[in-house]
N, C-alpha and C positions, 0 to 999 in steps of 0.2 A: 268406400276405399279412402284411406288416409291421404290428406293433401300432401304432395311431395315436399313442398317447402312451407313449413308452418313457423311464422315469425315469432309467435308467442312461445312455442316449444324451444326454439333457438335461444330466445331471451332467458327462459327459465334455466336451461342448461348452462348458459353463460354465467348467469347470476349465481348459480350453485357453485361453479368453479371459483368465482371471485370471492364468495363468502368463505369457502374452504381455504383459500389462499390467505386472506387477511386475518382469519382466526388463528392460523398457525404461525404466530410471530417468530417462533424458533426456526421455522422453515425459511422465513424470509432472511433472518440473520445468518443462518447456516449457508444459504445459497449465495450470499454476498461475501462470505468470509474468504473463500478461495480466490475469487477474482481480485479482492482487495489485497491479499498477500502477494499475488502475482505483480500487481502494480507497485506495491510498497517495496518489495524486495528486488524483483527483477528490474522494474522500471527505474527506480531511484538508484539501485546498485550499479546498473549498466548505463546510466544516463549519458556519460561522457565516453562510452566505448563505441568505436566505429566497427560495425560488422561489414563483411564483404557483401556488396550489393545494396547497402543502405543508401537511400537517396540523400544527396548532399543537402545540408541545412536542416536535417531532421534528426533530432536526438531520439534515443531509444524509447523513452516514455511516450513520446508522440506516436512513434511507430507501433508500440505495444498496445496502447489503449484501444484502438479499433479491434485488435485481435482478441483482447480480453472481453470486450463487449460481445464479439462473436462467440466466444467460449461460453459465457453465461446464457446466451440465447440458445446455443446447442444443448447444453445440459438441461436447462429449464424446459425446453420444448420436447426433447425426447422422453424425459422422465414424466411428462404429462400423461403419457400412455398408461402409467401405472394406476391411474384413477379408474381405468376400465377394469383392471384386475381386482382392485379393492371393492368396486361395486359388485363384481361377480361374487367375490368372497362373502359379502354381507347381504346378498340377495337383492340389492337395489337394482342391479342390471336387469334381473328378471322382471321386476315390477315395471320398469320403464319400457321394456320391450313389448309388454302386452297391452300397453296403452294405445288408443286409436290415433297415434302420431307416427308419421313415417320415420324410419330409422335414419334416413338422410338428414332430417331436421335435428335429430338427437346428436348425430356425429358432428354436424356443422356447429351446433351449440358448444360441444366439447372442444372442437378445434378453435373456435372463437375465444373460449375461455382460456385455453392454453396459450394462444397468441397474446392475449391481454396480459396474463401474468408474466410471461416471458418478456414482453415489451416493457412492463414496469421495472423489472429487474435490469434490463438493458439500459434504460434511461437513468436509473440510480447509479449504475457503474459509470456511465458517461459523466454524470455530475461529480462523482467521486474523483474520476481521472482529471477533470478540469480543476478541481480543488487541489489536486496533487501536482499541478503544473503543466498538464498536457495542453497544448495549444491547438485550437481549431480555427478554421478559416472564416467562420462567421455563422450567423443565424440561419442563412440559407443552407449551409452545409449540414447543420444540425437537422433541419426539417427534411432535407433530402435523405439523410441517414435513416430517418424513421421509416422510409419506404423500404429500404434494404432490411431493416430490423423486422418489419412485418413479414416480408417474403421469407427470410431465414426461419423465423418462428413458425409460420404456417407450414412450410415444407417439412420441417423436422417434427412438428406436432403430428402431421399426417403420417410420417414414417413411424413415429412412436405408437400411434393408435393402430396402424397396420400390423405391427409386430405384436402388440398386446392382444389384438383381436384373434390371433392364432395361438395364443398361449392360455394356460390356466393356472400356472404356478408363478406366484409373485417373485420368489427367490430366483427362479430361472430367468425371469424378465430382467432382474437386476444384473445377473451375470452377463446376459447378452448385451445389455446397455453398456456395461463397462467395456466389453469387447468391441462394440461399435463406436462408442464416443471417442476413446483415446486416439485411434488411427485417424478418424475424421478431423479431430482437433489438431493433432500434430502435423498432418499433411497439408493443412490449410494455409500455412505461412503466417499463422497468428503470432508466432514467437520469433521468426527469422525471415529474411527476404528469400524469395524464390530464386533470384538470380544467383548463379554460382553453384547451385545444387547439381548432383549427378543427373544425367539424362533420365535414368529409370525412375528416380525419385520425383523429378519434375513431371514425368508422365502420370504418375500416381496422383500428384497434387492437382493436375489438370482435370482428373476424373472426379476429384472431391468437390461436391457442390459448395461446401463451406468456403473453399478457396475464393470463389467469386463473391460470396457474401462479405468476407473479411476485406477483400480488395475493394469492393464497392464502398464499404464503410470508410476505408482509408481515403479513397478518392473524394468522398463527401466531406470528411472531417479534417483531413490535413492537406487535401489538394493533390495528392500523389498516389498513383495506382499503377499496378503492373499491366493491367488490361484497360481497354477503353471502357468507360462507365456504362455505355449502352450495351456492350457485350456482357458485362457483369449482370446488368439488369435483366436482359433477355434470357440468359442461361438460368439465372435464379428464378425467374418467373416460370419458365418451363418446368423446372424441378418442383416448384411449389404446386403447380397445377397437377402434375403427374402424381405427386405424393398425397395431396389432398384427395384426388380421385381414387387412388388405391386404398387409402385409409378409409374413405367412406364406403367403398365397395366391400372391403373385408369386414368392416364393422357391421354392415347390413347383412352379411352372411353368417354373423356370429351365432353360434348355437348356445342356448342357456339351459342349464339343467333345472 
């Protein structure tokens, strides 16, 4: 019987995802383009504009930068699930499924690889935002924000793998991702403060797990958050555990032709 947790298998799957990421240089550039434009056009264009509910002493680019980091983590993490469909398409999934390695180890390696690539992109956007004038509270805030970045990435990688494990069509996955990504992003408060929104919209925002990720990033990076940081952390941790568990379970049940 295959060992439930095989560290070598996890490492091999992680390394494969990392090599795939770094070899696709156009993918890296493309993934950073949209967040950069958000910072360049929205951040600098509305830098001196005061929105309702905006914390005093915080300009818009400071407020926007954590939201854009949350956006790149969301996009990169959810789309990591498409690698499952590519592997199914080209027969690699069938090959790894018949190896004497537990599927739990395989999916954990995939999740770890997805988290690593998303984290790299999040850190790059953080550095870009600092270079464009976004102010952070200090090095401790940056280190604390990495914890939230990891939780956001792991949770949504798990969700992406869970969805991909139930599908066989790459194009269908892309359509579903577009349907899922935009509401999650727009409801998270990444672009605007939650204060002052209609009650029904605030209720939806509170259901959105990315809301707590973006809020946690703001609390760490600029020292201002809508919720208590501990609340953000605990809710995001629960979301992460549940999504990774569901993703691992559904991947383990995946049927290959």
